[in-house]
N, C-alpha and C positions, 0 to 999 in steps of 0.2 A: 910424245909417246902415246900410243893408243892401247888401252887395256879393255879387252872384251871378255866378258864372262858368258859362257853358254852351258846349259844343262839340258837334260832330257825333259821333254814336255810332260807335265802332269795334268790331271783332269781340271784343276782349278786355275790353270794358267792360260794366258792369252797365247794364241798360236802366232808364230813368227817364222820367217824364212831364214834359213842358214845358208851361208856360202858353201860351196862344195868343199873347200878346204876346212872350214869349221865343222862340217858334217863328218868328214874323215877323222878329224881329231876327236870328235865326240865319240865316234865308234871305237877309237883306240884309247879312250880315257883311262881305262883300268891299267893298261900297260904303261901309260905315261905316269900315272900316280905311283905305280910300283917302282918305276925307275927313280922318280924323285925321292921316294921314301928310302930306297937303298942308298942313294947318293947322300941324303941327309944323315943317315945313320953312320955312314963311313966317315963323313967329315967331322962329326961330333962325337 
């Protein structure tokens, strides 16, 4: 299993290239976090 973490680039970080798929997920990160939070609160 491959686990990849990706975040927005900050000033003190090295630049790195993202895959197109990763870039799309990063743009939708707030929506994904919201859905996970709702699911977590419903289950517990």
